[in-house]
C-alpha positions as CSV (number, residue, x, y, z in Angstrom):
1,X,23.7,-6.5,-8.3
2,X,22.0,-4.6,-5.1
3,X,19.9,-7.7,-2.9
4,X,17.3,-5.3,-2.9
5,X,15.7,-2.4,-4.9
6,X,15.1,0.4,-2.7
7,X,12.3,1.8,-0.8
8,X,11.0,4.2,-2.3
9,X,8.5,6.5,0.2
10,X,7.3,9.6,-0.8
11,X,3.7,11.1,0.6
12,X,2.0,15.1,-0.8
13,X,-1.0,16.5,1.6
14,X,-4.3,17.6,0.5
15,X,-6.6,18.7,3.2
16,X,-7.8,15.8,5.3
17,X,-6.0,13.4,2.6
18,X,-2.4,11.7,1.3
19,X,-1.6,10.7,-1.3
20,X,1.3,7.8,-1.2
21,X,3.2,6.5,-3.8
22,X,5.5,3.3,-3.3
23,X,8.0,2.6,-5.6
24,X,10.6,-0.1,-5.4
25,X,10.5,-3.4,-3.7
26,X,8.2,-4.3,0.0
27,X,10.0,-7.4,1.1
28,X,11.0,-8.2,5.0
29,X,13.8,-5.9,4.5
30,X,11.7,-3.2,3.2
31,X,8.7,-3.6,5.0
32,X,9.2,-2.2,8.7
33,X,10.2,1.4,6.7
34,X,7.3,0.7,4.7
35,X,4.9,1.2,7.3
36,X,5.9,3.7,10.0
37,X,5.9,5.5,6.8
38,X,2.6,4.0,6.5
39,X,1.4,4.9,9.9
40,X,3.2,8.5,9.8
41,X,1.2,9.0,6.9
42,X,-2.3,7.8,8.2
43,X,-1.1,10.4,11.5
44,X,-2.3,12.5,9.3
45,X,-4.9,12.1,7.6
46,X,-8.5,11.8,8.8
47,X,-10.6,11.3,5.5
48,X,-8.6,9.6,2.8
49,X,-5.4,7.8,2.0
50,X,-4.8,6.8,-1.4
51,X,-1.9,4.6,-2.4
52,X,-0.5,4.2,-5.7
53,X,2.1,1.1,-5.8
54,X,1.8,0.7,-10.2
55,X,5.8,1.2,-9.2
56,X,5.9,-1.6,-7.0
57,X,8.0,-4.0,-8.2
58,X,8.1,-6.7,-5.6
59,X,5.2,-6.9,-2.9
60,X,6.6,-10.2,-0.6
61,X,4.2,-11.3,2.8
62,X,5.9,-8.9,4.5
63,X,5.1,-6.1,2.6
64,X,1.4,-7.6,2.5
65,X,0.8,-8.1,6.1
66,X,2.0,-5.1,5.9
67,X,-1.2,-4.2,3.7
68,X,-3.5,-6.7,5.9
69,X,-2.1,-3.4,9.3
70,X,-2.8,-0.2,7.3
71,X,-6.3,-1.2,6.3
72,X,-7.2,-3.0,9.5
73,X,-6.0,1.0,11.7
74,X,-7.1,2.7,8.5
75,X,-11.2,0.7,9.4
76,X,-10.6,1.6,13.2
77,X,-10.4,5.8,12.3
78,X,-12.8,5.8,9.4
79,X,-10.2,6.3,7.2
80,X,-11.2,4.9,3.4
81,X,-7.8,3.2,2.3
82,X,-7.8,3.4,-1.7
83,X,-5.5,2.0,-4.6
84,X,-5.4,4.3,-7.0
85,X,-2.2,2.3,-9.1
86,X,-1.5,-1.2,-8.6
87,X,1.4,-2.8,-10.5
88,X,0.8,-5.9,-12.9
89,X,2.5,-7.6,-9.0
90,X,0.8,-6.4,-6.9
91,X,-2.6,-7.3,-8.4
92,X,-1.5,-10.6,-8.9
93,X,-0.9,-10.5,-5.3
94,X,-3.3,-9.4,-4.1
95,X,-6.0,-12.0,-6.5
96,X,-3.2,-14.9,-5.5
97,X,-3.9,-14.6,-2.1
98,X,-8.0,-14.1,-2.1
99,X,-7.9,-10.3,-1.1
100,X,-7.8,-8.9,-4.1
101,X,-11.7,-7.9,-3.3
102,X,-10.2,-6.5,0.9
103,X,-8.6,-3.9,-1.5
104,X,-9.7,-3.2,-4.1
105,X,-12.7,-2.3,-3.3
106,X,-15.7,-2.2,-6.4
107,X,-13.2,-4.2,-9.0
108,X,-14.1,-6.3,-10.8
109,X,-11.7,-9.4,-11.3
110,X,-8.1,-7.8,-12.6
111,X,-7.1,-8.5,-16.1
């Protein structure tokens, strides 16, 4: 059995916005590729960077750090960062870390 699920990253560019789909595990081993991919997509995005995390089955501290970094860069560039769908695991990490409101703006309780 693999030590880590491979990380699958895809992106679709629609006008000045980008939709990124992520599946697999975001951990210490995969976080650098995840960060690089998101920053590459952000370089081509002027309005909205939408990240779909429904296929993520593990989000470790390294992955959370990447999301914080990307959120800060989006804020600097005045690009809206939107999380379209999040797996239960991702929502739980956001909740436990106290970052639900920071990442999922306008959302009520997780559940």
